[in-house]
C-alpha positions in Angstrom: 36.5 -5.2 18.9 34.8 -8.3 17.5 35.0 -8.1 13.7 31.6 -9.7 13.5 30.1 -6.9 15.6 29.2 -3.5 14.2 27.5 -0.4 15.7 24.8 1.7 14.1 22.8 4.6 15.5 19.6 3.2 14.0 18.4 -0.2 12.6 15.5 -0.4 10.2 14.0 -3.8 9.4 11.9 -4.0 6.3 12.6 -2.0 3.1 9.1 -1.4 1.8 8.0 2.2 1.3 7.7 2.9 5.0 11.1 1.4 5.8 12.8 3.3 2.9 11.2 6.5 4.1 12.3 6.0 7.7 15.9 5.1 6.7 16.1 8.4 4.7 14.6 10.5 7.5 17.0 9.1 10.1 20.1 9.3 7.9 19.3 12.9 6.9 19.8 13.8 10.6 23.3 12.4 10.6 22.5 9.0 12.0 24.4 5.9 10.8 21.6 3.6 9.5 21.5 -0.1 8.7 18.5 -1.2 6.5 17.6 -4.9 6.6 15.5 -6.7 4.0 14.6 -10.4 4.2 14.0 -10.7 0.4 16.6 -10.7 -2.3 15.8 -7.1 -3.3 14.6 -4.0 -1.5 11.3 -2.3 -2.1 8.6 -4.8 -1.0 5.4 -4.2 -2.9 7.0 -1.2 -4.7 9.0 -3.7 -6.8 8.5 -4.2 -10.5 9.5 -7.3 -12.5 10.1 -7.8 -16.2 8.8 -10.3 -18.7 10.0 -10.1 -22.3 11.7 -6.9 -21.4 8.4 -5.3 -20.3 8.1 -3.9 -16.8 5.0 -4.8 -14.7 4.2 -3.6 -11.2 3.6 -6.1 -8.3 1.7 -4.2 -5.6 1.9 -0.5 -6.4 -0.2 0.7 -9.3 -1.7 4.2 -8.6 -1.9 6.7 -5.8 -3.2 10.1 -4.8 -1.8 13.1 -2.9 0.2 14.7 -5.7 -0.5 18.4 -5.6 -0.8 18.0 -1.8 0.7 16.0 0.9 2.6 13.6 -1.4 4.5 16.5 -2.9 5.4 17.6 0.6 6.6 14.2 1.7 8.7 13.7 -1.5 10.2 17.2 -1.1 11.2 16.5 2.5 12.8 13.2 1.5 14.7 14.9 -1.4 13.3 12.7 -4.1 10.6 14.9 -5.7 12.7 15.3 -8.8 12.6 11.5 -9.5 9.1 10.5 -8.4 6.7 12.2 -10.8 3.0 11.8 -11.3 1.6 10.7 -14.7 -2.0 11.5 -15.6 -4.1 8.9 -17.2 -5.2 9.6 -20.8 -7.8 10.9 -21.3 -7.5 13.2 -18.2 -9.1 11.4 -15.3 -8.7 8.1 -16.9 -10.4 6.2 -14.1 -13.4 4.2 -15.1 -15.8 1.9 -13.2 -17.5 -1.1 -14.8 -20.5 -2.6 -13.0 -21.4 -6.1 -14.2 -24.9 -6.2 -12.6 -26.1 -3.4 -14.9 -23.3 -3.6 -17.6 -22.7 0.0 -16.8 -19.4 1.8 -17.5 -18.8 5.1 -15.6 -15.9 7.4 -16.7 -14.6 9.4 -13.8 -13.3 12.9 -14.4 -10.7 14.6 -12.2 -11.7 16.3 -9.0 -14.1 15.0 -6.4 -16.8 17.6 -7.2 -16.8 16.4 -10.8 -17.0 12.8 -9.8 -20.0 13.7 -7.7 -21.7 15.4 -10.6 -21.1 12.4 -12.9 -22.6 10.0 -10.4 -25.6 12.2 -10.0 -26.1 11.9 -13.8 -25.9 8.1 -13.6 -28.1 7.8 -10.5 -30.5 10.8 -10.8 -33.0 9.4 -8.3 -30.3 9.4 -5.6 -28.7 12.8 -6.1 -29.3 13.9 -2.5 -27.6 10.9 -1.1 -24.6 11.2 -3.5 -24.1 14.9 -2.6 -24.3 14.0 1.1 -21.7 11.3 0.8 -19.2 13.5 -1.1 -19.7 16.4 1.4 -19.1 14.0 4.3 -16.1 12.4 2.6 -14.6 15.9 2.0 -15.3 16.8 5.6 -13.4 13.8 7.0 -10.5 14.5 4.8 -10.4 18.2 5.8 -10.6 17.4 9.5 -7.7 14.8 9.4 -4.5 16.8 10.2 -2.1 14.2 9.0 -3.4 14.5 5.4 -2.4 18.2 5.3 1.0 18.4 6.8 3.3 20.8 4.8 6.6 20.6 6.7 8.4 18.6 9.4 7.3 21.0 12.1 3.7 19.8 11.5 4.7 16.2 12.3 6.6 17.3 15.5 3.5 19.3 16.6 1.3 16.4 15.9 3.5 13.9 17.8 3.9 16.3 20.8 0.2 16.8 21.1 -2.6 14.4 22.3 -2.8 12.8 18.9 -5.3 13.0 16.1 -8.8 13.9 17.3 -11.3 11.1 16.9 -14.0 12.1 14.5 -17.6 11.0 14.8 -17.0 9.2 11.5 -14.3 7.1 13.2 -16.9 5.5 15.4 -19.1 4.0 12.7 -18.3 1.5 9.9 -18.7 2.3 6.3 -21.6 -0.2 6.2 -23.4 1.6 9.0 -22.9 5.0 7.2 -24.3 3.6 4.0 -27.2 2.1 5.9 -28.1 5.5 7.2 -27.7 6.9 3.6 -30.3 4.3 2.4 -28.9 4.0 -1.1 -29.6 1.3 -3.7 -27.3 -1.8 -3.8 -25.6 -0.6 -7.0 -24.8 2.9 -5.7 -23.8 1.4 -2.3 -21.1 -0.7 -4.1 -20.0 2.4 -6.2 -19.5 4.5 -3.1 -17.7 1.7 -1.3 -15.5 0.5 -4.2 -12.3 2.0 -3.0 -12.4 -0.5 -0.1 -10.5 -2.6 -2.6 -7.7 0.0 -2.3 -7.3 -0.5 1.5 -8.4 -4.1 1.8 -10.8 -3.8 4.7 -14.4 -4.7 4.1 -17.2 -2.1 4.5 -18.5 -4.0 7.5 -15.1 -3.5 9.3 -13.5 -0.3 8.1 -14.5 2.9 9.8 -16.3 5.4 7.5 -13.5 7.9 8.4 -10.6 5.7 7.4 -12.4 4.8 4.2 -12.8 8.5 3.4 -9.1 9.2 4.1 -8.3 6.9 1.2 -11.3 7.4 -1.1 -11.3 11.3 -1.1 -7.8 11.5 -2.6 -8.6 8.8 -5.2 -11.8 10.5 -6.2 -10.0 13.9 -6.4 -6.7 13.1 -8.1 -5.9 9.5 -8.9 -2.6 9.2 -10.9 0.1 6.8 -11.9 3.7 7.3 -11.2 6.2 7.4 -14.0 8.2 4.1 -13.9 5.8 2.8 -11.1 7.2 1.6 -7.8 10.7 1.5 -9.3 10.8 5.3 -9.3 10.6 5.3 -5.5 13.3 2.5 -5.2 15.7 4.3 -7.6 15.2 7.6 -5.8 15.8 5.9 -2.4 19.0 4.2 -3.6 20.4 7.4 -4.9 19.8 9.2 -1.6 20.9 6.1 0.4 24.3 6.3 -1.4 24.7 10.0 -0.6 23.8 9.4 3.1 25.9 6.2 3.5 22.9 4.0 4.4 24.1 0.4 4.6 21.7 -2.0 3.0 21.6 -5.8 3.6 19.3 -8.0 1.6 18.4 -11.6 2.6 19.1 -10.5 6.1 16.8 -10.2 9.2 16.8 -10.0 13.0 17.1 -13.5 14.5 17.4 -12.6 18.1 17.4 -9.6 20.5 20.5 -9.5 22.8 21.6 -7.6 25.9 18.0 -6.8 27.0 18.0 -4.7 30.2 15.2 -2.5 31.5 13.1 -3.3 28.4 15.8 -2.0 26.1 17.7 -4.2 23.6 21.2 -2.9 23.0 22.0 -5.4 20.2 20.6 -8.0 17.9 21.9 -11.1 16.3 21.2 -11.3 12.5 20.5 -14.5 10.6 24.0 -14.2 9.3 25.4 -14.6 12.8 26.6 -11.0 12.9 25.9 -9.0 16.1 24.7 -5.4 15.6 24.8 -2.8 18.4 22.4 0.1 18.0 20.5 2.8 19.7 17.1 2.6 18.1 15.3 0.0 15.9 12.4 0.6 13.7 10.3 -2.4 12.4 8.6 -1.9 9.1 7.4 -5.5 8.9 4.2 -7.5 9.4 3.0 -7.3 13.1 3.2 -11.1 13.5 6.9 -10.9 12.4 7.4 -8.2 15.1 6.1 -10.7 17.7 8.7 -13.3 16.5 11.5 -10.8 17.2 10.5 -9.4 20.6 11.7 -11.5 23.6 8.9 -13.4 25.3 9.7 -11.8 28.7 8.8 -8.3 27.5 5.6 -9.2 25.6 2.4 -8.9 27.7 -0.5 -11.2 27.1 -2.6 -8.1 26.0 0.0 -7.2 23.4 0.2 -10.7 22.1 -3.6 -11.1 21.9 -3.8 -7.7 20.1 -1.6 -9.1 17.3 -3.0 -12.6 17.3 -6.5 -11.3 16.6 -5.4 -9.0 13.7 -6.6 -10.1 10.3 -4.8 -9.9 7.0 -6.3 -8.0 4.2 -7.1 -9.6 0.8 -4.5 -10.3 -1.8 -4.6 -10.5 -5.6 -4.5 -12.9 -8.5 -2.7 -10.9 -11.2 -2.4 -11.2 -14.9 0.2 -9.5 -16.9 -0.1 -9.3 -20.7 0.7 -7.3 -23.9 -1.5 -6.7 -26.9 -0.4 -8.3 -30.1 -1.2 -6.9 -32.6 -1.7 -3.4 -31.2 -5.0 -1.6 -31.3 -5.7 1.9 -32.4 -8.1 3.0 -29.7 -5.9 2.1 -26.7 -6.5 4.0 -23.5 -4.0 4.6 -20.8 -6.4 4.1 -18.0 -7.5 2.4 -14.8 -10.7 0.4 -14.9 -12.2 -0.8 -11.6 -14.6 -3.7 -12.2 -17.4 -4.5 -9.7 -18.2 -8.1 -10.7 -20.4 -8.4 -7.6 -22.2 -5.7 -5.6 -21.6 -7.3 -2.2 -18.1 -6.2 -1.3 -18.2 -7.8 2.1 -18.7 -11.2 0.6 -16.1 -10.5 -2.1 -13.5 -9.5 0.4 -14.2 -12.4 2.7 -14.1 -15.0 0.0 -17.8 -15.8 0.2 -18.8 -15.0 -3.4 -18.0 -16.6 -6.7 -17.8 -13.2 -8.3 -15.2 -10.7 -7.2 -13.7 -7.3 -8.0 -10.9 -6.6 -10.5 -8.8 -3.7 -11.6 -7.3 -3.3 -15.1 -4.3 -1.0 -15.7 -3.5 -0.3 -19.4 -0.2 1.4 -20.2 2.2 2.0 -23.1 5.8 0.8 -22.4 8.9 1.3 -24.6 11.2 -1.6 -25.4 14.0 -1.1 -27.9 12.4 2.1 -29.1 9.1 0.2 -29.8 5.9 1.2 -28.0 4.2 -1.8 -26.6 0.6 -1.8 -25.2 0.4 -3.6 -21.9 -2.4 -4.9 -19.6 -1.8 -5.4 -15.9 -5.0 -6.8 -14.2 -5.5 -8.0 -10.7 -8.5 -9.3 -8.9 -9.3 -9.8 -5.2 -8.5 -13.1 -3.6 -7.7 -14.5 -0.2 -5.5 -17.3 1.0 -8.6 -19.5 1.2 -8.6 -19.6 -2.6 -5.3 -21.5 -2.8 -4.8 -22.8 0.8 -4.4 -26.4 -0.5 -1.1 -25.5 -2.2 0.4 -23.5 0.6 3.6 -25.2 1.5 3.8 -27.2 -1.7 7.5 -27.6 -2.6 7.0 -27.2 -6.3 3.7 -25.6 -7.4 4.9 -25.3 -10.9 4.8 -29.0 -11.3 1.4 -29.5 -9.5 -1.3 -30.1 -12.2 -4.1 -29.0 -9.9 -2.4 -25.7 -9.1 -1.7 -25.0 -12.8 -5.3 -25.9 -13.6 -6.5 -23.4 -11.0 -4.3 -20.6 -12.4 -5.4 -21.4 -16.0 -9.1 -21.2 -14.9 -8.6 -17.9 -13.2 -6.7 -16.5 -16.1 -9.5 -17.6 -18.5 -12.1 -15.9 -16.4 -10.1 -12.7 -16.1 -9.4 -12.7 -19.9 -13.1 -13.0 -20.6 -14.0 -10.1 -18.3 -11.2 -7.9 -19.8 -12.4 -8.6 -23.4 -16.0 -7.9 -22.4 -15.0 -4.5 -21.1 -12.4 -3.8 -23.8 -13.9 -5.6 -26.9 -11.1 -4.2 -29.0 -8.7 -6.4 -27.1 -10.4 -9.6 -28.1 -8.0 -12.2 -29.4 -5.0 -9.9 -28.9 -4.1 -10.6 -25.2 -0.7 -12.4 -25.0 -0.4 -13.5 -21.4 3.1 -13.2 -20.2 2.7 -14.0 -16.5 0.1 -14.9 -13.8 0.5 -14.9 -10.1 -1.5 -16.0 -7.1 -1.2 -14.7 -3.5 1.3 -17.5 -2.9 3.5 -16.2 -5.7 3.5 -12.7 -4.1 4.4 -14.3 -0.7 7.3 -16.2 -2.3 8.6 -13.3 -4.5 8.4 -10.6 -1.9 9.2 -12.9 1.2 6.0 -11.5 2.7 2.5 -12.6 3.9 1.3 -12.2 0.4 -1.4 -9.7 1.4 -2.0 -6.5 -0.5 -2.3 -4.1 2.4 -1.0 -5.9 5.5 -3.4 -5.9 8.5 -7.0 -4.7 8.2 -8.0 -1.4 9.5 -11.0 -2.1 11.7 -13.4 0.4 13.3 -12.8 0.6 17.0 -9.4 -1.1 16.9 -6.0 0.5 16.7 -3.1 -1.2 14.9 0.5 -1.2 16.1 2.4 2.1 15.6 5.2 3.8 17.5 6.8 2.4 20.7 6.9 -1.4 21.2 7.4 -3.4 24.4 11.1 -2.9 23.9 11.3 0.8 24.6 13.9 1.5 21.9 11.9 -0.4 19.2 9.2 1.3 17.1 6.6 0.0 14.6 5.6 1.7 11.3 4.0 0.6 8.0 0.9 0.4 6.0 -0.8 -1.6 8.8 0.1 1.1 11.4 -1.9 4.3 11.0 -3.6 4.7 7.7 -3.8 2.1 4.9 -2.0 2.1 1.6 1.3 3.6 0.4 0.6 7.1 1.5 -0.5 5.9 4.9 2.7 3.9 5.2 4.9 7.0 4.4 2.9 9.2 6.8 3.4 6.6 9.6 7.2 6.8 9.1 7.2 10.6 9.4 5.0 10.6 12.5 7.1 8.0 14.3 10.3 9.7 13.2 9.1 12.9 14.9 8.2 10.9 18.1 11.7 9.3 18.4 13.7 12.4 17.4 14.3 14.6 20.4 15.8 17.6 18.7 13.3 19.8 16.9 16.2 21.6 15.2 16.4 18.8 12.7 13.3 20.3 11.1 15.5 22.8 9.3 17.2 19.9 7.5 13.9 19.2 5.7 13.1 22.7 4.4 14.0 23.6 0.8 16.9 25.7 2.1 18.0 23.1 4.7 21.2 21.2 4.1 21.7 17.5 5.0 24.3 16.9 7.6 
């Protein structure tokens, strides 16, 4: 046998949260799995980095689902003991700052309590607020994928006709808010979690917005050790299950294609890999680069070509020096403009920003950190795309300095106790994200648009499948759910379900 040729049962390309999830699921059924990652490290947007010994998150900052489906997914993956939720302090810890009215709203835990607080802030619009939260809860309750408790649920879902289309899937968030007839400020408040899925209110369906916003209204939390917790947990399980991981490695070419099945691929290293199934947890345009032209229909190509990337972030990472006494561990969302459509399409000088404040330990010393990120698109820094050395480009550095100064001023306005104490350790544009993560640099992949369906499941090569945050539902939780659903579709033996129960043993 050719020493440069290896055989695996399954090949997973892309090691973000969906790729890691799929690799574990397949390996737990006894399959020999190869996980490929184009970057130098696995994890994608789950990665953290360190400056002056302090950890900062790149793309993952907070989530929902703990106490519900997230607990169930982590249990089935066998990593619930490592990935633990951390509440903000004070409880709830989510705050919303609205620049137009200089208003700060502190959100409690539980959707019903958030509804109550908003009614207090907007007393003339109580009826509309209550209607919104009732409709949001209704969408969440009627979305089966948000309530699966065990692997059998995913098999039942995949064997059936698919998720029922709700009436709320057929209208955009904008159209819903038009019907609700709320003030511009309340409209922005109800739509603010569009910043957490990256699709503007004019494009996202009301239902898909609710599938994200309900959980964040109800139980928004951090994760102890951030995205690194998921990566560490995956690496532990990968070692147990003998998953082979290759970084700086990707599929260069499909080989031995017959009857729309590829039996092998050539990697960029020159090695040839034989396999039974391949799962692609990568950007849809990267999928198009892998598939042989002869199997790609014009319709499929057009479907991917018209897909739009979501927004990205300009991020600022800092510590407070000296420390302050009244330091919250919180998430503050900042609406610097009320027009989220313009903000998310780069048509407004103001934008939206989120500020995460945390306490990290370094050499037994507690350090107060600030991790802030504001919406941006590639249009903001298009002129430097492809620049061989942006660190030496005065115009690029001036741009970063200006953005940093604006963000610092906004942070100090919201947190006056931080004034003069922010020590900036790092800033990053969307181009930095693209370089660091070997990705498109977007925050959420492809936009979720009302009336359009992104790529998930079987691809033009019949033993190739697509998963990821651009597939079914946006965000980290959506990416994980897509992996479970596609796993159920490609796994023929329902008996594997017993491997994912508390009593089940891995093969």
